[in-house]
C-alpha positions as CSV (number, residue, x, y, z in Angstrom):
1,V,0.3,0.4,0.2
2,E,1.4,3.3,-0.8
3,F,-0.1,6.9,-0.6
4,D,0.4,10.4,-1.7
5,V,-1.7,13.4,-1.0
6,R,-1.9,15.5,-4.1
7,D,-0.9,18.9,-3.5
8,A,-0.1,18.7,-0.3
9,D,1.8,22.1,0.2
10,D,-1.3,23.8,-1.2
11,V,-3.9,22.5,1.4
12,T,-6.3,24.9,3.4
13,A,-8.9,25.0,5.3
14,G,-13.0,24.1,3.4
15,D,-10.9,23.0,-0.2
16,P,-10.9,19.4,-1.8
17,V,-8.5,17.2,-0.5
18,Q,-7.2,14.6,-2.9
19,I,-5.4,11.6,-2.2
20,V,-4.4,8.6,-4.2
21,V,-3.9,5.0,-2.7
22,A,-1.9,3.0,-4.8
23,L,-2.8,-1.4,-4.1
24,E,-0.9,-3.6,-5.0
25,R,-1.6,-8.1,-3.8
26,E,1.6,-9.8,-2.7
27,V,2.6,-12.7,-3.9
28,D,4.9,-15.3,-3.6
29,E,8.1,-16.1,-4.8
30,D,7.0,-18.8,-6.3
31,E,3.5,-18.1,-7.7
32,D,6.0,-14.8,-9.4
33,D,7.5,-17.0,-11.3
34,E,4.1,-18.4,-12.9
35,E,3.0,-14.6,-12.9
36,E,4.0,-14.7,-16.4
37,E,2.3,-17.5,-17.4
38,M,-0.5,-16.8,-15.8
39,D,-3.5,-16.9,-18.6
40,E,-6.7,-14.5,-18.5
41,E,-8.8,-17.5,-16.4
42,D,-5.8,-17.6,-13.6
43,M,-6.3,-14.3,-13.4
44,E,-10.1,-14.2,-13.2
45,R,-9.8,-16.5,-10.4
46,L,-7.9,-13.9,-8.4
47,G,-9.6,-12.6,-5.6
48,V,-12.4,-15.4,-5.2
49,V,-12.5,-16.4,-1.7
50,S,-13.2,-20.0,-0.1
51,A,-16.9,-19.1,1.4
52,P,-18.6,-22.8,1.1
53,L,-21.9,-21.4,3.0
54,F,-22.0,-18.1,0.6
55,P,-24.8,-18.5,-1.7
56,K,-22.3,-17.4,-4.9
57,E,-19.2,-16.6,-5.1
58,K,-17.6,-14.4,-3.2
59,R,-14.7,-12.5,-4.6
60,E,-13.1,-10.4,-1.9
61,G,-13.2,-6.7,-1.8
62,W,-11.3,-3.8,0.2
63,W,-12.5,-0.4,1.9
64,I,-10.3,2.1,1.1
65,V,-10.9,4.8,4.8
66,I,-10.0,8.3,5.7
67,G,-11.0,9.3,9.0
68,D,-9.5,11.2,11.9
69,T,-9.8,8.9,15.1
70,K,-9.2,12.3,17.5
71,T,-12.6,13.0,16.3
72,N,-13.9,9.8,15.6
73,S,-15.0,11.1,12.5
74,L,-15.4,9.6,8.2
75,L,-14.4,11.5,5.8
76,S,-14.0,9.7,2.6
77,L,-14.6,5.8,2.1
78,K,-14.6,3.6,-1.2
79,R,-15.1,-0.2,-2.0
80,V,-12.7,-2.0,-4.4
81,G,-12.2,-5.5,-5.6
82,L,-8.3,-6.2,-6.3
83,K,-6.8,-8.2,-8.7
84,R,-3.3,-7.5,-9.6
85,K,-3.4,-3.3,-9.2
86,Q,-5.4,-1.2,-8.1
87,R,-4.9,3.2,-7.5
88,V,-7.3,4.8,-5.7
89,T,-8.4,8.6,-5.3
90,L,-10.3,9.4,-2.6
91,E,-11.9,13.3,-1.9
92,F,-13.1,14.7,0.8
93,V,-13.0,18.3,2.0
94,A,-9.9,19.8,4.3
95,P,-11.2,20.4,8.2
96,E,-12.2,23.7,8.9
97,E,-9.4,25.1,11.5
98,A,-6.2,25.0,10.2
99,G,-3.4,23.5,11.9
100,D,-1.5,20.1,11.5
101,Y,-3.9,16.8,11.4
102,D,-3.3,13.3,11.4
103,L,-5.2,11.5,10.0
104,T,-5.9,8.1,9.3
105,L,-6.1,5.8,6.4
106,F,-7.3,2.1,7.1
107,C,-7.4,-0.6,4.5
108,M,-10.1,-3.4,5.6
109,S,-11.2,-6.5,4.4
110,D,-14.1,-7.7,3.6
111,S,-13.3,-11.4,3.1
112,Y,-10.6,-12.0,5.0
113,L,-9.6,-11.4,9.4
114,G,-6.8,-9.8,10.6
115,C,-5.2,-8.5,7.3
116,D,-7.0,-4.7,8.1
117,Q,-3.9,-2.3,7.5
118,E,-3.8,1.4,9.1
119,Y,-1.5,3.9,8.3
120,S,-0.9,7.5,9.5
121,V,-1.9,10.7,6.8
122,P,-0.3,13.5,7.9
123,L,-1.8,16.6,6.2
124,S,-1.1,20.5,7.4
125,V,-4.3,22.8,6.4
126,A,-3.4,26.4,5.9
127,I,-5.7,29.7,6.7
128,G,-8.1,29.8,3.7
129,E,-9.8,33.2,2.8
130,S,-12.9,34.1,5.1
131,D,-16.6,34.4,3.2
132,S,-16.5,37.7,4.5
133,E,-13.4,38.3,2.0
134,E,-14.9,36.7,-0.5
135,E,-17.8,38.5,-0.5
136,S,-16.3,41.8,-0.4
137,S,-13.6,41.4,-3.6
138,E,-17.1,40.0,-5.8
139,D,-18.3,43.7,-4.6
140,E,-15.3,45.4,-5.7
141,D,-16.1,44.4,-9.4
């Protein structure tokens, strides 16, 4: 899992923030040699879960979540299916108050126990223009 906050140095209060998350399935070394020979059928079976009591074929899903654990708030979430590699862009509105925030990126499986991951995402929010400043600049035009 890798992530990148787009324009991290230019985040102001109330502005949209985008975080690009790159997911990649870990492959055993034995399977890595076979990867070159993987045909379309093998690629289709990738991500199928062993769930004998589920009424149909179950495919694994991953929830990618951005939240603030200090305020117990959820900022953005997406559910993705993962074959080999996947890029996901999460978007949310920056907090209204300027300052440094320590957000958390969660990667949670809907099929497997014990493989959830969490990462710290530092975010510095600068002071944005207030509504009164925006209104006065519009009046001048």
